[in-house]
N, C-alpha and C positions, 0 to 999 in steps of 0.2 A: 278128138275123134272125128273122123270124116266119113268112114265107110258105112254103108247101110247095115252090114252084118254086125258091126260094133254097136250101133244104135239098137238093133234088134235084140242082141244078147242082153243088153241092159233092160230094155222094155219087157222082155219075156220073164225076167226074174220077179218083176212086179213089186219090188220093195221100194216104196216111195213115201214122201211126205209132201204136203202142200199147204199153201196159205192163199191169201187174196191175190198176190202178184205172181207166184211161181209154183210149179210142181217139179220136184226133184226126184229122179229115179237114181238108184244106186246099185252097184254090183262090184264085188272085189275083182281086181284085174290081174293079180299075180305078179305085178311089176313093183318096182320100188318107188314109183311116182304116180300121182293122180292124173287122170285125163278128164276133160270136160267136153261135152257135146251140147249144142244149143239148138232149140227149136222155137222159132217165133213165127207163127202162122199169119197169113193175110187176114184171118178173122180177128186176130188180136190187134194188128196195126196194118191198115191198108197201104200206107206209104212205106216204101223201102227205106227211106231216111229214118223213119221212126223205128222200124224193125232193126236196122243196123245200130241205132243208138242203144237200144235195149241190149243187143248182143255185145256191144263195146263195154257197157257198164258191167255186165256179168263177167266178161273176160277179164276186165281190170280187177274186179273183186277176187276172182279166182287166182290171178297172177300174184296178188298181194298176200293171199292166204294159203297157197298150195303147200307150204312146208308142214302145216298142221293136219293135212288131209290124208296122208298115207297112200297106199297102193290101191286106189279105188277108182272105178269109172263112174262119172256122174253125167246124167243128161238133165239139163235144166230146160223146162218148157215154160215159156211165158204164158200166163193166163190173162193178164191185164196190162195194157200199155200204160207207160208212165212218162211224164214230161220231166224236164230239168228241175222243176219246182218239187216234184215228188221223188226225185232220185234218191235222196237220203232215206226216205221212208222205205223205198223198194230195196235198197241195199241192206238196211237193217233187217227187213223181212227175210232176205236171202241169207244173211248171217245166222238168223234164228233157225232157219230150216237146216242149214248145214250143221249147226250145233246139235239139233235134235237127232239128225242122222248119225253124228259121231257118237252120241250117247247110246243110241240103239245098237250101233256096230260094236261098241265097247262091251255092252252087256251081253250081246249074242255071241261074241267070240270068247268070252270068259267061261 
């Protein structure tokens, strides 16, 4: 997702989960594939190199796991910067958030 309107529609629904590293907003998109948007602010990581590293890590996780996610838009907002040493912990936290959201979507759509 790239456009402001796409981000705004996900934020306006206000269905979200969060943990120490991330906050994930979710909204069904009516397509047969998931989409992801990323928000990493300067307050989280001052240097662009660090912000881009966080985005690359989230995009890679999404690329590897998108088959299980269905037709949903996700906006991932970073809450805490992490280093390479903390990457595994952050990716595990991201996986846990997506698993929670999948369970909530499965129970609400049933």
